[in-house]
Phi, psi and omega in degrees: 000136177298148172297158188233166174242166188246202188227133181265134174222154182240133179243128178265103188290345180292343177267118186263042184215185178295129187257129178293147183223171182291139173261131181202134171285113180280079193279154179266170175282111188281175180292140176239112180250345189215148167237121184263134187237130180274114172267104187292309185291321180277351182046064171204172174253129173261138187248117182259125176277120190283345177289309180270347181056054168222159176290117183257348182189166174218150183230118180287140177245007182306131176243359185069020178237177175271006182286124184258141177285151191239308188207166185220143174217156181253153182294143175238009183298149178305139177071004177222031178301112176070017182274339180222150171254143178245123180242125170274130184215091182062235182265016180242151172246122180260140178239124185240133173281117183288338181279308182276349181061045185230143176282125187259332180213148173229115178259125179273120179298335178295327178278325188281313192257349184082003176199176188272126176234141172263122185272138180241247180300152180213137185211141179251132179267148180297160174305139174222166181267128184218163176262134173219194180307324187268005178112215176271117187224165176266124178229146172239124189254149166247129184254132188224130166271141192216164174227122173297133184277334184273176175055231181276350180072078184253165188280144181228154158258149177224129175244125179251165168263125183303310181301323182289321177296322181287316182280325179059208179091168180297136177079010179298130181269076185287317190273127175262319181192152169206145180197157177291137171269329183224154177262339179259190177305120183190165181221135168271093193282320181213165190212135172228131181273130170274111185278342180290147174292153177223067183067229175281351182271119184255157172043060183279135177235132178261119180252126172277117183250130174261104178281120182127183182294152178302134174086350178223064183292144179256335179217154172248123185235130180259112176253149176245127178247137190204170173228152179269015180115353177261124186295338190259351187238109182242141178231173179210155175206157182282122178269325184195143174233129174236123179292141176264116178302136181300137178084357177280122178292139184239130173293151178271013185239015182294136173192153179289156173222157183218147171286149184302121181056035178237148178270081182196131183228117181259126181233114176283154184236040168068229187288356177281351183068019184251138173237132192244139171280115184289341184279318185252342188081001176283167190206159163236143180238126176253111181307126172087353183277157178225088193282147174238254181292152180219158171217145189220125174225188179159143183277341181182187187300137177068015181230070186248158176233114180255129176234142189221136182261139165252098186292333180287321185270355184064038186239149171246124177257133168251121192243133177272111183297349180273318186237004179065014171294142185231148170240135188243143176234139177273127178235204189282187185278134176054057176304134190243338181212155171217136181221134166292143178296315183245135181285340185266309185205160178103134182281347189301131177211162181247137176236128173267134181249106187293322193284339181229009172073019182244170172230128177264147181233120171280113185280173180295326185274010176073025173253164184249130168240166185223138173258114184266164175066032180290321177167189181264107173082049178302113188259328181206166181206162182203129174292140177265113179257115194258356184210155171237128180267210182314128175217161178232157174207178174053056170284129174230153184231132172232163181280118181263195179283147171060045177064039176250154171251134180251116173264137172228146182208163177254148180243148178230125174063036181253129173308150181308324188277359181302136177252149181241124177275131176252138181232159176208159173208148189198135179224020177270160174302137176087005177306143171295145186307316188289357175241012180265105175285145175297159179293135181296153177293149180303135178212129189293337180269346186279124181275164183270347184291128171225111187266359182226161188290348181278118180286144176293144177255008180177177182314313181225034184274172188280324187132150190264113183257151179238142183279131175266325181162174179233133183225171168279182182285134004211042181224141172222134180248119179259108188284345184249045184307318179067199179242049185223169179275128183232141175257134181246148174229132177234128180217139176290146179267000000 
């Protein structure tokens, strides 16, 4: 069984009744048999068989136009996990049946949005519970970064309904929302979905915006788009703005990354060699590096693996978020994208090399192997996850006897012998001893700003969680609740 991820909830002990908690499908790391690579110049998809590490098939994306494919994401909708691929290609969004390897729909943004938009990054969010005209329903959203072609050409976010895109047909309600992120010249270059809950904010997506003319950005801006649980009302705000020094080369693949269902967002800042935790403001700096794409995974609190590409140097960096120690690997020419093969654990990762048409693989033994002849201009890639193993949802907390908290949850597709690890963290006055993390050691690179209740465990780490215990399904009693705000994490082992 694949390792699984859990669900974070926050308990305010001052409330002596049923406490509302975050709703989240705690999805597991699904089986990965294929990695799909977007070849921009040859306008096709190369499909890599992960068992043999060879190109096993191709899908033509030729439209007879100048529209070049940019990025790919796979469906996460219930009963369609990994069954469809969504490819951004100029002003078009392509929907591909991943089993038959055929294009089933091509949406023209001029028809959908009323004018021409150029689509860039794309990411699929896990199914979430939202409110719409029919009441409370489960919806799966697709987030796309875009640039409006007319006027000054400003950055937009576009949100689609995955199920509608898949089924199509007359009257299909594909579009959920779209709105500008910036008013002046800018491009929403990449997007990363935060699968961890964020208070009342659901289905959060981080858009990396290049402010300025295409190819010559003046600033990198991280925008967060979210809903409070209404499928019809979406908001956004700026998380961070970084100036780009004049004359500094900037990768066109810079984007935030986050570990699966974890409250951590790592954002590279180009030629400064710095990667910033958007939640805390803490950072790691690698002298001389010019970072582009990143990938971040990890099996649990304080155990994350951060990968970052330097396309100018042809290097892949593995960075420890706790102490900023790095290991460097030589990959192909102009590496453009990197993805961990597994979202939960393991260092194995795939790198698309735009400059020489290859894909590099960081193996489990920390060596690099290469697949040649992948295509002309590999721009982006995505592992295709076709199944989900054990997962949990609907974690609730109630007030028990003698200052105890009672956690209950539901499990989906978990074997009866599954054990569940309970974690906690707290930094309020009156925190129970078993949830009080020690103060982090002094670090010259660690900034003091903390804008969320979880203290950093290192320069760009997630926050220090402490284990409370391991139990069977599906109740845990914490006898030392106390009178403070406690964050709990429940995850299958």
